C-alpha positions as MATLAB code, in Angstrom:
seq = 'XXXXXXXXXXXXXXXXXXXXXXXXXXXXXXXXXXXXXXXXXXXXXXXXXXXXXXXXXXXXXXXXXXXXXXXXXXXXXXXXXXXXXXXXXXXXXXXXXXXXXXXXXXXXXXXXXXXXXXXXXXXXXXXXXXXXXXXXXXXXXXXXXXXXXXXXXXXXXXXXXXXXXXXXXXXXXXXXXXXXXXXXXXXXXXXXXXXXXXXXXXXXXXXXXXXXXXXXXXXXXXXXXXXXXXXXXXXXXXXXXXXXXXXXXXXXXXXXXXXXXXXXXXXXXXXXXXXXXXXXXXXXXXXXXXXXXXXXXXXXXXXXXXXXXXXXXXXXXXXXXXXXXXXXXXXXXXXXXXXXXXXXXXXXXXXXXXXXXXXXXXXXXXXXXXXXXXXXXXXXXXXXXXXXXXXXXXXXXXXXXXXXXXXXXXXXXXXXXXXXXXXXXXXXXXXXXXXXXXXXXXXXXXXXXXXXXXXXXXXXXXXXXXXXXXXXXXXXXXXXXXXXXXXXXXXXXXXXXXXXXXXXXXXXXXXXXXXXXXXXXXXXXXXXXXXXXXXX';
ca = [
     -18.843   19.027   34.807;
     -17.329   15.570   35.113;
     -18.713   12.371   33.626;
     -22.421   12.269   32.871;
     -24.456   10.410   35.429;
     -25.034    6.784   34.457;
     -28.406    5.161   33.859;
     -29.876    1.861   34.970;
     -31.263   -0.901   32.783;
     -34.388    1.134   31.995;
     -32.375    4.064   30.729;
     -33.349    6.098   33.783;
     -30.525    7.715   35.720;
     -29.825    6.229   39.110;
     -28.411    9.423   40.610;
     -31.702   11.279   40.379;
     -30.790   13.612   43.244;
     -27.753   14.936   41.379;
     -29.762   15.309   38.169;
     -32.445   17.247   39.997;
     -29.869   19.661   41.427;
     -28.612   20.244   37.879;
     -32.161   20.958   36.706;
     -32.747   23.352   39.607;
     -29.614   25.294   38.638;
     -30.560   25.226   34.915;
     -26.959   24.320   34.097;
     -26.521   24.503   30.310;
     -23.357   22.401   30.472;
     -25.495   19.281   30.905;
     -27.757   19.906   27.902;
     -27.503   16.797   25.774;
     -26.200   14.617   28.617;
     -29.680   13.653   29.800;
     -33.305   14.768   29.562;
     -35.857   15.399   32.279;
     -39.258   13.726   31.805;
     -42.215   15.102   33.761;
     -44.785   12.406   34.409;
     -47.649   14.805   35.179;
     -47.369   16.676   31.874;
     -45.910   13.987   29.602;
     -43.169   16.369   28.466;
     -39.372   15.951   28.465;
     -36.941   18.878   28.636;
     -33.254   19.696   28.518;
     -31.677   20.359   31.974;
     -31.538   24.116   31.373;
     -35.220   24.501   30.481;
     -36.388   27.925   31.742;
     -39.831   26.610   32.726;
     -40.784   26.249   36.386;
     -38.860   23.343   37.911;
     -41.234   20.410   38.483;
     -41.455   18.597   41.799;
     -38.842   15.917   42.367;
     -41.547   13.282   42.837;
     -42.877   13.960   39.336;
     -39.707   13.590   37.273;
     -37.544   10.869   35.760;
     -34.192   11.307   34.031;
     -33.330    9.545   30.779;
     -30.001    9.189   28.999;
     -31.532    9.976   25.605;
     -34.550   11.648   24.090;
     -35.409    8.293   22.534;
     -35.718    6.741   25.980;
     -38.089    9.479   27.092;
     -40.127    9.073   23.902;
     -40.474    5.340   24.519;
     -41.840    6.267   27.933;
     -44.629    8.202   26.236;
     -43.199   11.717   26.649;
     -43.046   14.436   23.997;
     -40.487   17.184   23.460;
     -40.851   20.510   25.257;
     -41.789   23.268   22.821;
     -40.016   25.892   24.895;
     -36.491   24.492   25.417;
     -36.343   22.249   22.301;
     -34.338   19.379   23.858;
     -33.774   17.794   20.437;
     -31.600   20.792   19.467;
     -29.093   20.233   22.302;
     -25.454   19.315   21.633;
     -24.748   15.592   21.670;
     -23.552   13.838   24.784;
     -19.771   14.050   25.228;
     -19.713   10.574   26.738;
     -19.797    8.747   23.403;
     -16.585   10.491   22.312;
     -14.644    9.506   25.429;
     -15.592    5.837   25.277;
     -14.768    3.152   22.742;
     -16.967    0.285   23.916;
     -19.842   -1.285   21.979;
     -22.506    1.178   23.131;
     -20.380    4.231   22.325;
     -19.522    2.857   18.886;
     -23.192    2.112   18.211;
     -24.244    5.619   19.230;
     -21.672    7.135   16.861;
     -22.846    4.969   13.965;
     -26.515    5.728   14.609;
     -25.692    9.449   14.686;
     -24.060    9.041   11.268;
     -27.270    7.512    9.882;
     -26.161    3.888    9.534;
     -29.520    2.503   10.716;
     -31.389    4.669    8.204;
     -29.151    3.476    5.385;
     -28.470   -0.151    6.291;
     -30.955   -1.058    9.006;
     -30.204   -2.658   12.355;
     -28.610   -5.600   10.539;
     -26.118   -3.255    8.910;
     -25.359   -1.629   12.254;
     -24.729   -5.004   13.865;
     -22.469   -6.050   11.002;
     -20.393   -2.890   11.345;
     -20.038   -3.546   15.070;
     -19.270   -7.251   14.664;
     -22.054   -8.471   16.969;
     -25.522   -9.967   16.581;
     -28.561   -7.713   16.310;
     -29.902   -9.162   19.556;
     -26.716   -8.376   21.467;
     -26.537   -4.800   20.134;
     -30.181   -4.195   21.020;
     -29.709   -5.636   24.510;
     -26.630   -3.508   25.199;
     -28.284   -0.272   24.063;
     -31.468   -0.966   25.986;
     -29.470   -1.708   29.114;
     -27.422    1.472   28.951;
     -29.495    4.200   27.306;
     -33.007    2.772   27.602;
     -33.672    2.592   23.854;
     -32.729    0.208   21.083;
     -31.220    1.179   17.731;
     -34.606    1.531   16.009;
     -35.926    3.885   18.696;
     -32.723    5.933   18.646;
     -32.863    6.195   14.858;
     -36.554    7.110   15.039;
     -35.779    9.948   17.429;
     -33.069   11.187   15.081;
     -35.445   11.008   12.112;
     -37.899   13.165   14.013;
     -35.190   15.774   14.570;
     -34.263   15.676   10.870;
     -37.907   16.074    9.912;
     -38.284   19.116   12.158;
     -35.191   20.745   10.627;
     -36.449   20.118    7.090;
     -39.938   21.356    7.912;
     -38.691   24.523    9.553;
     -35.838   25.426    7.221;
     -36.913   24.352    3.721;
     -39.869   24.546    1.393;
     -39.691   20.858    0.507;
     -43.182   19.419    0.154;
     -44.124   17.514    3.287;
     -44.374   14.143    1.538;
     -40.757   14.490    0.402;
     -39.686   15.576    3.895;
     -40.934   12.272    5.271;
     -38.733   10.144    3.059;
     -35.784   12.547    3.105;
     -35.740   12.362    6.915;
     -35.478    8.562    6.713;
     -39.052    7.438    7.362;
     -40.325    4.387    5.508;
     -43.889    5.635    5.152;
     -45.934    8.818    5.390;
     -48.070    7.279    8.142;
     -44.988    6.513   10.269;
     -43.758   10.048    9.686;
     -47.024   11.703   10.753;
     -47.408    9.516   13.839;
     -43.821   10.096   14.981;
     -43.915   13.865   14.519;
     -47.208   14.075   16.400;
     -45.931   11.857   19.227;
     -42.575   13.605   19.650;
     -43.554   17.245   19.106;
     -47.311   17.257   19.858;
     -47.835   18.993   16.532;
     -48.573   18.022   12.960;
     -45.915   18.509   10.274;
     -47.908   21.458    8.907;
     -48.031   23.087   12.337;
     -44.267   22.644   12.747;
     -43.659   24.272    9.381;
     -45.832   27.279   10.229;
     -44.226   27.677   13.661;
     -40.740   27.408   12.191;
     -41.190   30.494   10.053;
     -42.123   32.530   13.124;
     -39.573   31.228   15.594;
     -36.549   33.350   16.523;
     -35.345   31.297   19.499;
     -31.533   31.016   19.256;
     -31.704   27.378   20.371;
     -33.608   26.357   17.256;
     -32.016   25.295   13.981;
     -33.460   27.755   11.463;
     -32.474   29.228    8.144;
     -30.659   32.534    7.684;
     -31.285   33.206    4.769;
     -34.178   30.875    3.858;
     -33.057   27.471    2.663;
     -33.988   26.255   -0.761;
     -34.908   23.048   -2.517;
     -34.668   23.649   -6.255;
     -35.931   20.216   -7.181;
     -34.665   16.909   -8.455;
     -31.245   17.042  -10.082;
     -30.132   20.163   -8.226;
     -28.585   20.604   -4.797;
     -30.781   21.438   -1.832;
     -29.423   24.198    0.401;
     -30.035   24.015    4.154;
     -28.961   26.559    6.750;
     -28.706   25.222   10.302;
     -27.463   26.270   13.714;
     -25.087   23.708   15.255;
     -25.154   23.949   19.038;
     -22.110   23.516   21.277;
     -21.120   23.933   24.911;
     -19.242   27.093   25.822;
     -16.482   28.112   25.986;
     -15.149   27.526   22.491;
     -11.737   28.696   21.265;
     -12.953   28.763   17.698;
     -10.108   30.988   16.502;
      -7.559   28.355   17.520;
      -9.530   25.620   15.780;
      -9.723   27.603   12.540;
      -6.014   28.422   12.768;
      -5.317   24.696   12.996;
      -7.519   23.847   10.017;
      -6.238   26.778    7.933;
      -2.657   25.505    8.165;
      -3.806   22.110    6.889;
      -6.171   23.037    4.060;
      -5.791   20.967    0.894;
      -6.153   23.317   -2.046;
      -9.314   22.650   -4.001;
     -10.862   20.512   -1.257;
     -11.239   23.011    1.585;
     -10.509   26.584    2.569;
     -10.600   28.942    5.537;
     -11.371   32.584    4.856;
     -11.916   35.538    7.153;
     -10.134   38.164    9.257;
      -6.813   37.794   10.999;
      -6.131   34.712   13.100;
      -7.316   34.846   16.667;
     -10.717   36.451   16.015;
     -13.184   34.247   17.831;
     -16.127   34.730   15.477;
     -17.524   37.069   12.874;
     -16.225   36.821    9.323;
     -14.543   33.405    9.440;
     -15.755   30.695    7.091;
     -14.603   27.112    6.692;
     -15.660   25.511    3.410;
     -15.111   22.142    1.816;
     -16.500   19.560   -0.577;
     -17.640   16.254    0.866;
     -18.532   12.860   -0.534;
     -21.513   11.479    1.393;
     -23.311    8.109    1.205;
     -25.911    9.230   -1.339;
     -24.018   11.866   -3.315;
     -21.856   14.968   -3.405;
     -22.141   17.764   -0.869;
     -20.478   21.012    0.140;
     -20.483   22.765    3.481;
     -19.812   26.243    4.822;
     -19.257   26.531    8.583;
     -19.226   30.021   10.087;
     -18.741   30.798   13.801;
     -21.570   32.964   15.112;
     -22.766   34.136   18.500;
     -23.251   30.962   20.536;
     -23.451   28.524   17.647;
     -21.873   27.447   14.364;
     -23.871   28.511   11.319;
     -23.821   25.657    8.821;
     -24.896   26.004    5.210;
     -25.171   22.603    3.553;
     -25.587   21.931   -0.128;
     -26.680   18.343   -0.699;
     -27.245   16.492   -3.939;
     -29.431   14.078   -1.970;
     -31.378   15.420    0.995;
     -31.143   11.995    2.676;
     -27.525   12.869    3.484;
     -28.574   15.499    6.027;
     -27.877   13.229    9.004;
     -24.424   12.212    7.800;
     -23.487   15.783    6.842;
     -24.409   17.220   10.240;
     -22.659   14.402   12.111;
     -19.434   14.927   10.165;
     -19.480   18.684   10.636;
     -19.948   18.191   14.362;
     -17.016   15.758   14.483;
     -14.778   18.068   12.475;
     -15.346   20.969   14.902;
     -15.599   18.701   17.983;
     -18.926   20.306   18.865;
     -20.048   17.653   21.341;
     -17.064   18.211   23.644;
     -17.367   19.106   27.333;
     -14.863   22.004   27.454;
     -15.372   23.002   31.075;
     -14.586   19.494   32.313;
     -11.484   19.306   30.107;
     -10.244   22.775   31.070;
     -10.834   22.182   34.783;
      -8.757   19.010   34.811;
      -5.882   20.297   32.684;
      -5.709   23.636   34.500;
      -5.086   21.662   37.684;
      -1.540   21.118   36.404;
       0.427   24.349   37.066;
       2.490   23.751   33.921;
      -0.585   23.634   31.695;
      -2.671   26.262   33.466;
      -1.264   29.211   31.421;
      -1.926   27.371   28.154;
      -5.494   26.540   29.175;
      -6.138   30.135   30.278;
      -4.964   31.394   26.880;
      -7.355   29.126   24.953;
     -10.377   28.261   27.048;
     -12.522   25.693   25.332;
      -9.827   24.449   22.954;
     -11.240   21.692   20.757;
      -9.635   18.624   19.186;
     -10.521   18.830   15.470;
     -11.817   15.635   13.928;
     -12.315   14.622   10.310;
     -15.070   14.218    7.751;
     -13.319   11.139    6.319;
     -11.217    8.666    8.265;
      -9.453    7.472    5.146;
      -8.546   11.008    4.115;
      -7.006   11.583    7.531;
      -4.991    8.356    7.282;
      -3.519    9.498    3.956;
      -2.685   12.886    5.460;
      -0.936   11.152    8.362;
       1.152    8.941    6.075;
       2.143   11.936    3.952;
       3.065   13.831    7.112;
       5.636   11.325    8.310;
       8.960   13.069    8.991;
       8.027   16.187    7.021;
       6.672   19.615    7.944;
       2.967   20.405    7.925;
       3.429   22.510    4.792;
       5.306   19.712    3.073;
       2.566   17.212    3.906;
      -0.147   19.542    2.610;
       1.744   20.132   -0.626;
       1.934   16.375   -1.134;
      -1.774   15.952   -0.321;
      -2.693   18.760   -2.722;
      -0.657   17.167   -5.516;
      -2.206   13.760   -4.836;
      -5.702   15.246   -4.924;
      -5.008   17.087   -8.182;
      -3.858   13.775   -9.650;
      -6.507   11.358   -8.400;
      -9.354   13.441   -6.960;
     -12.673   14.050   -8.661;
     -14.531   17.304   -9.303;
     -17.457   17.889   -6.969;
     -20.811   18.485   -8.597;
     -21.690   20.822   -5.701;
     -19.967   24.064   -4.744;
     -20.035   25.679   -1.292;
     -22.428   28.579   -0.923;
     -21.162   32.155   -1.439;
     -19.846   33.786    1.729;
     -19.886   37.406    2.934;
     -16.631   39.266    2.343;
     -17.198   41.862    5.074;
     -19.280   42.453    8.162;
     -22.133   43.366    5.830;
     -23.886   40.049    5.285;
     -25.334   41.312    2.008;
     -21.920   41.647    0.373;
     -21.660   38.027   -0.634;
     -19.484   37.088   -3.553;
     -19.437   33.810   -5.457;
     -17.105   31.090   -4.240;
     -13.586   31.193   -5.655;
     -13.726   30.416   -9.364;
     -11.958   27.097   -9.308;
     -13.118   23.504   -9.275;
     -13.962   22.073   -5.879;
     -12.494   18.621   -5.547;
     -13.232   15.502   -3.582;
     -10.272   13.889   -1.875;
      -9.311   10.710   -3.797;
     -11.121    7.505   -2.927;
      -9.174    4.598   -1.485;
      -9.643    2.537   -4.649;
      -8.151    5.310   -6.797;
      -4.954    5.578   -4.744;
      -4.706    1.794   -4.358;
      -4.471    1.544   -8.148;
      -1.406    3.817   -8.324;
       2.150    2.594   -8.751;
       3.891    3.284   -5.402;
       7.259    3.635   -7.100;
       5.891    6.420   -9.317;
       4.771    8.603   -6.407;
       6.786   11.712   -5.559;
       7.756   10.534   -2.089;
      10.166    8.072   -0.473;
       9.522    4.555   -1.759;
       8.656    3.071    1.636;
       6.160    5.852    2.343;
       4.540    5.336   -1.060;
       4.171    1.615   -0.459;
       2.693    2.256    2.982;
       0.194    4.644    1.387;
      -0.853    2.044   -1.176;
      -1.100   -0.671    1.498;
      -3.409    1.431    3.666;
      -5.520    2.356    0.635;
      -5.868   -1.287   -0.375;
      -6.903   -2.271    3.155;
      -9.582    0.446    3.284;
     -10.811   -0.306   -0.247;
     -11.096   -4.028    0.552;
     -12.898   -3.393    3.822;
     -10.114   -4.876    5.941;
      -9.470   -1.540    7.677;
     -12.273    0.586    9.132;
     -11.363    4.182    9.979;
     -14.839    5.699   10.067;
     -17.051    6.654   13.048;
     -17.837    3.710   15.271;
     -14.698    1.798   14.291;
     -12.905   -0.244   16.930;
     -10.061    2.096   17.891;
      -7.742   -0.604   19.207;
      -8.244   -2.821   16.157;
      -7.706    0.087   13.761;
      -4.492    1.126   15.480;
      -3.150   -2.452   15.457;
      -3.948   -2.794   11.765;
      -2.172    0.461   10.958;
       1.055   -0.271   12.829;
       1.119   -3.708   11.188;
       1.635   -1.984    7.815;
       5.294   -1.724    6.953;
       6.310    1.929    6.934;
       3.702    3.103    9.446;
       4.872    3.857   12.949;
       3.235    4.853   16.239;
       3.097    8.575   15.360;
       1.038    7.934   12.228;
      -1.315    5.483   13.925;
      -1.817    7.807   16.886;
      -2.480   10.832   14.674;
      -5.170    8.834   12.884;
      -6.623    7.858   16.266;
      -6.748   11.527   17.281;
      -8.298   12.963   14.148;
     -10.165   10.140   12.401;
     -11.324    8.018   15.345;
     -11.839   10.845   17.828;
      -9.781    9.296   20.625;
      -9.519   11.999   23.339;
      -6.582   10.396   25.151;
      -3.775   10.098   22.594;
      -0.267   11.265   23.461;
       2.024   12.016   20.513;
       5.193   11.644   22.517;
       7.301   11.215   19.390;
       6.143   14.437   17.745;
       9.040   16.896   17.466;
       6.962   19.965   18.341;
       5.428   18.189   21.331;
       8.835   17.119   22.601;
      10.208   20.627   22.232;
       7.270   22.267   23.987;
       7.341   19.686   26.812;
      11.005   20.472   27.379;
      10.222   24.202   27.415;
       7.677   23.534   30.152;
      10.482   22.088   32.267;
       9.662   18.410   31.789;
      11.853   15.659   30.400;
      10.051   14.140   27.395;
      11.525   10.685   27.969;
      10.221   10.725   31.539;
       6.615   10.885   30.328;
       6.566    8.722   27.187;
       2.789    8.424   27.428;
       2.110   11.868   28.874;
       1.336   12.673   32.470;
      -1.333   10.438   34.069;
      -2.792   13.654   35.470;
      -3.761   14.688   31.936;
      -5.832   11.561   31.214;
      -8.284   11.146   29.584;
      -7.649   14.421   27.729;
      -4.095   13.974   26.470;
      -5.214   14.695   22.908;
      -6.239   18.184   24.022;
      -2.857   18.645   25.713;
      -1.186   17.888   22.383;
      -3.315   20.563   20.703;
      -2.423   23.077   23.428;
       1.263   22.374   22.836;
       0.903   22.732   19.074;
      -1.078   25.971   19.432;
       1.447   27.479   21.859;
       4.225   26.589   19.414;
       2.390   28.597   16.735;
       2.307   31.536   19.162;
       6.098   31.349   19.526;
       6.566   31.277   15.762;
       4.366   34.349   15.269;
       6.241   36.194   18.017;
       9.529   35.574   16.219;
       8.362   36.819   12.834;
];
């Protein structure tokens, strides 16, 4: 697939000829990378829209749905472009625009406004607005407005929340703004969207299975969504990776034997979101990830979806990654074994930093035992439990979640208050853990989406007791850097040697693997697990 085509200062793609060829071929790989706006109808579509291809003279191509909406276009009711996977470009870049797009996707503008977004980025509001307009054709308010419209559609179609509450839950400041936006984007009233949602069976649409619920104030709302991704997806390998690293009480992976691509697997965990507690169940299904969210505050829908997508790396471009890595004869067999291998992210950057510190010079199992003990000591009980999951292929045979408390991973302030010398770990590691926790608690270290990757890495390695491996692992998992090479990792070094390479000869990995060296690391780890299973 390659890099998405780049837009001009109006947000319209310059390489219109290439975009048009993609639209003619209805290539699903480009869904989410751009949208096609038809001037004669006033509608914008995803590249794979099954409708008759419009004439080249009648179309424009925009980087985002928000850009098309600013141009006066509304979403196609047939292909539902707002339900596409996100663009993979924002994960591969770390510049201002990419960081802003990640923060907007996490709901920062809804929570803190454009001023809050600019503060997080370290630039003026004017500069942020100018950069976004120049690259994607829409400023932060327009991008957030487009996202609110998508949230509103999901809530209208998958819950029974009264429409007035949907407006404010989706992030709108007024009912009038809500009604006008929904009408402009979807050419339908909120009531019409709700009625259509109950009838729709299109697999591209986020809908509830079973119906979602909203029990009222003081109780958790339950939402069932479909999270789209680009095929292929080696979901069995991703769940194997997460299963080995589950912190007891915080998360779990259940299902059939490892290696089954979908059907019966469930990943569950408790999450702490900006407005309250939450719990999530993610289940691989046919062509999508079924997500069941339980939210104490429905306003956390945006943040919950964004973090689930990061955890499963759902916005990746697997065909582009596989094509490049398979070009190396040494990696080709690994890529063929796990087509569409993802690089798992994190729901909390701080949590991943603690995991990395605990994992220094110990086995994965040893690190998880330490993380479990730390959580039992300083974590808090979640007020929300994940939804019950089926225990067999019969979806009706659902049993309650395991009868144990679900815990939130400790907050930075809680661990910062501990005595490092009293922790059950080497003294230097304990002090490094406290130092990182203090930096995050004080706001001196940002490890969340949209953080400056270079600045975060520099701040981590400046902490006594934290080396390159720890900082790079955090960059891989917490910051989503796709081009990290863990050259000092023992398993990586062993697997590289088994491939016939000299680890010291490629201290930063082969240039041929860039910018996907993080995925190479995951291939090496996964193939090492294969060897271990073969020997048992």
